[in-house]
N, C-alpha and C positions, 0 to 999 in steps of 0.2 A: 608382548604388549598386553596390557590389561584390557579387559573387555570394556565395551562402551558402557556408559552410565545406564541406570535403570530407565531413565526417560527415553533414551535412544532405543533401548531394547524393546520397549513397549511399542515403538513406532515401526518396528520391523515387520514386514509382511510375512504371512505364512508361505513358505516356499512351495508347499504342495498345492496352493490355490491361487496365489498371486501371479499376475501376468508377468512379473519381473523375475520369477523364479527360473531355475535352470532347466526344469522339465519341459520336454517337447513331446509331440505326438508324431507317429510315423507319417502322418499326412501333411505336416507343416512344410511349407516351401522354404527355400533358402532366404527369400526376402522376408517372410514372416518371422523366421528365427532372428534375422538381422534386426528387424524392428523391435522384437522383444529384448534383444541384447542392448540396443541403444536405450530403450526404456530403463533397463536395469542400470546401465551406466549413468544415466541422468539422475536416477534416484539415489544411487550410491554417492555420486558426486555431490549432490545437494546435502545429504546427511553428514558426510565426512566434513565438508566445508563448514557446515553449521556448527559441528562439534568443535572444529578448530577455532572458529571465531568466538564461540562461547567459552573457550578455555577448557573444554572437556578433554580434548587431546592437548597435552602440554607441549610447549616448545622443546624440541629435541627428542620427543617420544617416538619410538620406532613404530612404524605402521606395517605390520607383517601381513602380507597379502593373504596367506592361508587362514589366518585368524579372522581377518575382515570378511573373507568369503564365507566362512562358517557363520559368523555373526549376522551377516546380511542375507544368507540363504541363496547365494549366487555363486557362479564359477569365478575363477580368478581373472578371467578376461575383462569383465566390466570393472572389477576392482583396479586392475592395472591401468585401464583407460581413464578411470576417474582420477587416479593418482597422477597420471601424466598431465591431465588438464589442470589439476591443482598445482603442479610444479610450474606450469606456464604462468600461473597467477602468483608465483612466489610464496605459496602457502605450504608447499611440500618440497623437500630437496631429496635428491638421490645421491648415495655415496656407494663406492665399489664394494665395501665390506658390510655396511649396515643396511643397505637397501633404502627404502623410503622412510623418511622421518619428518616430523613437523618442523617447519623452518623456525629458526631461533628468532627472538626479539632482541633488538639492540637500539640504543639511543641514536646511533649513527643512521641506522635504517629508518627510524622514525623521522628524523630530521630530513633525510634525503627524500623520503616519500612526500613530505610537505613541500619541499623545494620543487620537486618535479610537478606536483599539483599546481603550484603557483605559476610555473613557467607555462604549462599547458593551458591552465584556466585563463591566464592573461591573454594568450593568443585567441582563445575562443571568445573571450569577452569583446575583444576588438572587432572580430568578425560580426558578432551579434549586434553590437551597438550601431554598426554601419547599416544594418538592414531591419532592425526591430521596429515594429509599428506601435503607435499609441495604444491601439486596441490590445496588442499582445502585452504591453506594459501594464495596462489596466487589469487585464485578466490575472497576471501574476500578483499584482498588488492586492487584488481582492482576496486571493488565496492566502497571502501573507497575513492580512488583517482578519481573516477568518469570517468575512462577511458573505462569501460565496458558498452557500450550503450545497450547491449542486456538485461541488468537487471537493475531494479531501484536502485538508490543510497541508500546505507544503512545509509546514514547520513541525510535522509529526516527529517524535524523537525515537521511534523504533529504528533498528539498524537498516531496515529495507528502504526507508524513505528519507533518511537523514540529509540527503543532499539533493532532494527534488527541486528545491529552489534553483540551485545552480544548474541542474540538468535541464530544467525548463527554459532557463535563460540561454544556455549554450546550444540547445537544440535549434534555436532560431537561426543560428549561424549556417545551418545546412551542411556542416562539416561532420559527417557521421563518424568518420575514422578518428578525428580528433576527440570527439565526445567519447568514443569507445576507449581511447587511451586514458582519458580523464577518469572514466568509470573504473578502469583497471587499477588506477592509483588509489581510488577511494576504497576499493576492495582490500588493497594492501593495508591502508590506514585503519580499516574497520577492525582488525585484530586488536588494535589499541583502543579505539573509541568505544567498542562494545563493552570492553571490560571496565571502562571509566566513563560511561555514558553521561553520568551526572555532571562531569566536568565539561563535557563538550557541548552541552545544550543549555547554556545560559540564554533562555528565550528572549529576555529583554535585549541583551547585546546583539543576538542574532537578528532579531527583528529590526533593530536600529540600523545595523550594517546593511541588511537586505534592502530596506527602504531607501537608504542613502545611495546604494548602487543603482536602484531603479530611477532615482532622481537624476543621476548621471546619465542614464540611458535616455531620459527625456531630453536632456540638454546636449546629447551626443558628445559627452565629455568622457572619452575612454581613458584618458590619462588619470583623472581623478578617481574613476571607478576602479582602476587597477591599483591605485594607492590604498583604497579602502579594502580591496581584496587582500592585498599584501598584509595589512595590519590585522585583518580578520584571521588569516591563516597563521600569522606569526604568534598571535595571542593563544590560539588553540594549541599550537605546537608547544609553546612555552608552558602552558598549564599541564599538558601531558608529561613533558619532561620533568617538571618539578614534582609531579605526583608519583610517576612510575619510578623515577630515578633520583630520589631525594639525596642519596649519598653522593651522586655525581654533581648535582647542581649545588649542594651545600659546600662541596670542596672547590667549586669553580670560583677562582679569585679574580680572573680578568674579564669575566662577563662574556666569554666567547660563545656560550650556548644561547645568549640573548641576542647575538648578532642577527641582522636581517637575513631572512631566508634567501633573498636574492636582491641585488641592488635595485631599489625602486626605479621604475621607468618614467 
């Protein structure tokens, strides 16, 4: 596997001084070593994940544990644990002969990710609309309009905050496991949206959709809110498909890729 990019190498800690390095002292307890190893795992996990999402590690690229351990200045244990975590997020796959490699990208996976997002988000939206208060709606709306300077805009376009509007709305539901499942799907979609961020953040369209959803919340109209959500995700998925896979969509004669993500409810 080729070494990480210059940018990533600059961010690597000095293994002789950084707390994440493999060196220990004779007086370190087992618990202290475990804490250091967990810290190393977390650091490696974040940096490999970021490299995958940015496209620095390409789809299908082999991730050799010994090379990664050398580059990150750690043992193979935190590398293996980080790769296992990434495999649970469908960013890395393991095969008997190749070991770990970056998961491939496909139009089918892209569409399915958006379909699952819609199913999960529709359920979360129903729960939230049942319990959300006017005060909570107003707070989210202030953030959307950018008039609440005490909190960051929920419309920021960087990868880490791109779905904060939805997360803020769904958190009201009190279904933490459901929100975690939605979060996992957004991580999967982020491989595509980070590469084509300018397509995914038509701020005017997003603001219009978000405000329309909030109006449905005020009226306790979950059916209309879900229809808006459906169209919101469908348009985003369609833009990505057309941009990433022009050869596929150009050859599409029956319009099947334009079909609804899921039958409107």
